KOLKOL-963711 format. One record per residue: x, y, z of N, C-alpha, C in turn; residue in three letters. Coordinates in pm, 1 decimal, decimal comma, always signed. Layout:
! KOLKOL-963711
X:Y:Z:X:Y:Z:X:Y:Z:ALA
...
//
This chain:
! KOLKOL-963711
+1337,5:-886,8:-6580,1:+1288,0:-927,6:-6450,6:+1231,6:-1068,4:-6463,6:MET
+1265,9:-1151,5:-6368,2:+1219,7:-1289,9:-6369,2:+1138,5:-1314,2:-6242,5:ILE
+1019,4:-1371,9:-6258,0:+935,1:-1408,5:-6143,7:+908,1:-1558,0:-6153,9:ILE
+946,8:-1631,2:-6050,2:+929,6:-1776,5:-6048,0:+831,1:-1815,7:-5938,5:LEU
+762,2:-1927,7:-5960,6:+668,6:-1978,3:-5860,3:+712,8:-2110,3:-5800,1:LYS
+811,8:-2174,3:-5858,2:+852,7:-2306,7:-5810,4:+1004,4:-2319,2:-5817,0:ASP
+1065,1:-2351,0:-5703,4:+1210,4:-2367,2:-5697,2:+1253,7:-2513,0:-5688,8:LEU
+1160,1:-2605,5:-5694,1:+1192,1:-2745,1:-5665,3:+1307,2:-2800,5:-5748,4:SER
+1322,4:-2759,2:-5871,6:+1431,0:-2810,9:-5955,3:+1550,1:-2716,4:-5962,8:ASN
+1542,6:-2603,4:-5894,5:+1646,1:-2501,4:-5907,3:+1732,7:-2485,9:-5782,9:LEU
+1686,7:-2532,7:-5667,6:+1760,1:-2512,3:-5542,9:+1881,8:-2602,4:-5533,3:GLU
+1989,9:-2544,3:-5485,9:+2114,1:-2618,1:-5464,8:+2179,8:-2567,1:-5337,0:VAL
+2269,3:-2647,7:-5281,7:+2356,8:-2601,8:-5174,7:+2484,6:-2554,5:-5241,6:ASP
+2526,8:-2435,5:-5207,0:+2641,3:-2373,9:-5272,1:+2748,1:-2343,4:-5168,8:LEU
+2870,1:-2388,3:-5195,7:+2982,7:-2352,7:-5110,2:+3036,7:-2218,8:-5156,7:ASP
+3033,0:-2120,5:-5067,6:+3087,2:-1988,1:-5097,8:+3208,8:-1964,6:-5009,5:THR
+3268,1:-1849,8:-5024,1:+3386,4:-1819,4:-4943,1:+3352,1:-1808,4:-4795,1:THR
+3227,9:-1785,7:-4759,1:+3189,6:-1774,9:-4618,2:+3114,0:-1896,3:-4566,2:TRP
+3098,3:-2000,4:-4648,3:+3033,7:-2123,4:-4602,0:+2928,4:-2173,5:-4699,5:GLY
+2852,1:-2272,1:-4653,0:+2748,2:-2334,9:-4734,8:+2621,6:-2251,0:-4729,0:ARG
+2563,7:-2226,0:-4845,7:+2444,0:-2143,0:-4857,4:+2339,9:-2212,2:-4945,0:GLU
+2214,2:-2186,2:-4916,0:+2104,3:-2230,3:-5002,8:+2101,2:-2132,4:-5120,1:ARG
+2097,5:-2185,2:-5239,8:+2104,1:-2100,5:-5358,7:+2008,7:-2152,4:-5465,7:ALA
+1992,7:-2071,1:-5568,5:+1919,5:-2108,8:-5689,7:+2020,8:-2110,3:-5803,3:ILE
+2014,7:-2211,9:-5886,1:+2093,3:-2211,8:-6009,5:+1995,0:-2195,1:-6124,7:ARG
+2010,7:-2083,8:-6197,0:+1917,0:-2050,5:-6304,1:+1993,5:-1979,9:-6414,6:TYR
+1973,6:-2024,1:-6536,8:+2039,3:-1965,7:-6654,0:+2191,8:-1965,6:-6640,5:LEU
+2245,2:-2066,6:-6571,6:+2389,9:-2077,9:-6555,9:+2449,0:-1990,9:-6446,7:GLY
+2366,0:-1918,2:-6375,0:+2410,0:-1831,9:-6265,8:+2362,8:-1888,9:-6133,2:TRP
+2434,8:-1852,9:-6026,8:+2390,8:-1884,4:-5891,6:+2333,0:-1757,9:-5829,5:PHE
+2221,9:-1773,5:-5755,9:+2156,1:-1661,6:-5689,6:+2138,8:-1694,4:-5541,8:PHE
+2158,0:-1593,5:-5456,6:+2136,1:-1608,6:-5313,2:+2019,5:-1522,3:-5269,4:LEU
+1947,9:-1569,9:-5168,3:+1836,2:-1496,2:-5111,3:+1888,2:-1368,6:-5045,9:LEU
+1827,1:-1255,8:-5079,9:+1870,8:-1129,8:-5020,9:+1764,1:-1062,3:-4935,8:THR
+1636,3:-1087,8:-4964,7:+1532,7:-1022,6:-4886,6:+1398,8:-1091,0:-4907,9:ASN
+1306,4:-1066,7:-4814,2:+1171,2:-1120,8:-4821,2:+1072,3:-1005,4:-4812,3:THR
+967,0:-1012,4:-4892,4:+866,3:-906,0:-4898,2:+727,5:-966,2:-4878,9:TYR
+639,3:-887,7:-4819,6:+503,2:-934,0:-4793,8:+416,1:-930,2:-4919,0:ALA
+454,1:-847,9:-5016,4:+370,7:-837,1:-5136,6:+455,8:-846,0:-5263,0:SER
+391,6:-887,9:-5368,6:+458,1:-895,3:-5498,4:+498,7:-755,2:-5544,6:LEU
+416,1:-657,3:-5516,0:+445,5:-519,5:-5556,2:+578,1:-471,9:-5494,9:LYS
+600,1:-500,1:-5366,9:+725,4:-461,6:-5300,5:+845,0:-535,0:-5360,5:GLU
+827,6:-663,9:-5386,7:+936,6:-744,0:-5442,8:+972,8:-695,7:-5583,7:ALA
+872,4:-662,6:-5663,2:+898,1:-612,3:-5798,4:+969,9:-477,8:-5792,5:ILE
+931,9:-391,5:-5698,7:+999,0:-261,7:-5684,4:+1146,4:-281,1:-5650,3:ALA
+1176,3:-373,6:-5560,5:+1315,5:-401,9:-5525,0:+1390,9:-461,0:-5643,9:ALA
+1325,1:-548,4:-5717,2:+1386,4:-608,2:-5836,3:+1413,9:-500,2:-5941,2:CYS
+1322,9:-406,6:-5956,4:+1342,3:-297,4:-6051,5:+1461,5:-211,9:-6011,7:ARG
+1478,8:-187,5:-5882,7:+1596,8:-113,9:-5835,5:+1725,0:-186,9:-5873,8:ASN
+1723,8:-319,6:-5858,8:+1841,3:-398,4:-5898,7:+1864,8:-387,7:-6048,8:ASP
+1757,9:-397,1:-6126,7:+1770,1:-384,6:-6272,6:+1828,9:-249,1:-6310,8:LEU
+1782,6:-144,1:-6244,5:+1834,8:-9,8:-6272,0:+1983,1:+0,6:-6238,6:ASP
+2029,1:-81,0:-6143,9:+2170,6:-83,1:-6105,3:+2251,2:-180,3:-6192,0:ALA
+2184,2:-245,9:-6288,6:+2253,9:-337,0:-6378,9:+2261,2:-480,8:-6332,5:GLY
+2180,1:-517,3:-6233,1:+2179,8:-654,9:-6181,1:+2055,9:-730,6:-6227,0:LEU
+2071,9:-858,6:-6248,4:+1959,4:-946,4:-6278,0:+1917,4:-1011,6:-6147,1:LEU
+1797,9:-985,3:-6102,0:+1745,1:-1046,2:-5980,3:+1626,2:-1133,6:-6014,9:SER
+1594,7:-1223,5:-5923,2:+1482,0:-1313,9:-5941,8:+1386,1:-1295,5:-5824,9:ILE
+1257,6:-1281,7:-5855,6:+1152,8:-1278,4:-5753,7:+1089,7:-1417,1:-5750,3:VAL
+1074,0:-1470,6:-5628,7:+1015,3:-1603,9:-5613,6:+898,7:-1596,5:-5515,7:VAL
+786,6:-1653,9:-5556,5:+671,2:-1663,9:-5466,9:+692,8:-1783,6:-5374,7:GLU
+692,3:-1758,4:-5243,8:+707,4:-1865,5:-5145,3:+567,3:-1910,4:-5104,9:ASP
+524,9:-2021,5:-5159,2:+388,2:-2068,0:-5137,1:+360,5:-2102,7:-4991,4:LYS
+462,8:-2148,5:-4918,4:+440,4:-2189,2:-4779,8:+417,5:-2070,6:-4687,0:SER
+481,4:-1957,2:-4713,8:+466,6:-1840,6:-4626,8:+382,5:-1730,3:-4688,4:THR
+349,2:-1742,5:-4815,7:+274,3:-1640,5:-4890,5:+354,7:-1511,1:-4906,4:LYS
+485,9:-1518,3:-4888,7:+574,6:-1404,0:-4909,4:+642,1:-1414,3:-5045,1:ASN
+715,6:-1310,8:-5079,6:+791,7:-1308,5:-5203,8:+936,9:-1280,8:-5168,0:PHE
+1027,1:-1359,0:-5224,9:+1168,8:-1343,6:-5194,1:+1242,9:-1289,8:-5314,7:THR
+1350,4:-1216,0:-5285,7:+1434,7:-1160,1:-5389,6:+1570,0:-1229,2:-5383,1:LEU
+1615,2:-1278,4:-5496,6:+1741,3:-1351,5:-5507,9:+1832,4:-1275,4:-5602,6:TRP
+1955,7:-1251,6:-5561,4:+2051,5:-1176,4:-5641,7:+2167,9:-1265,5:-5682,2:CYS
+2230,9:-1235,8:-5794,9:+2340,1:-1320,0:-5843,4:+2461,0:-1316,6:-5750,4:PRO
+2528,7:-1429,5:-5744,6:+2651,0:-1441,5:-5665,0:+2768,4:-1399,1:-5752,4:VAL
+2845,9:-1300,1:-5708,5:+2964,6:-1263,0:-5786,2:+3063,7:-1379,0:-5791,7:PRO
+3131,6:-1393,7:-5902,4:+3228,1:-1502,9:-5918,6:+3334,4:-1502,7:-5809,9:ASN
+3367,0:-1387,1:-5755,3:+3468,7:-1377,6:-5651,2:+3427,6:-1450,2:-5523,0:GLU
+3299,1:-1470,3:-5501,8:+3250,8:-1537,6:-5382,2:+3234,0:-1687,8:-5400,9:LEU
+3249,0:-1734,2:-5522,9:+3238,4:-1877,2:-5550,0:+3374,1:-1942,6:-5526,0:LEU
+3373,6:-2066,9:-5478,3:+3501,8:-2134,2:-5454,9:+3573,0:-2163,0:-5587,6:PRO
+3701,2:-2166,5:-5582,3:+3780,2:-2203,3:-5700,9:+3779,3:-2354,1:-5715,1:ASN
+3744,4:-2402,6:-5832,1:+3740,9:-2548,3:-5856,5:+3867,2:-2595,4:-5918,7:ASP
//
């Protein structure tokens, strides 16, 4: 489980098969925002569910809204062919 507090160096615009998306590039993977939670406890529970399903998710503290967001990896099939 990864919990981040700052996305300033990680955010990118990503072209996917359905259009341009705001994404995180971390550890060589692209992640898309999947949900927002009011508490860290809720975000960690959702992240744990992803871990149990075999996915690596990232929890990010959004300092501007005081919420926590969950970011999930983008499958290679959704990335454009270069």
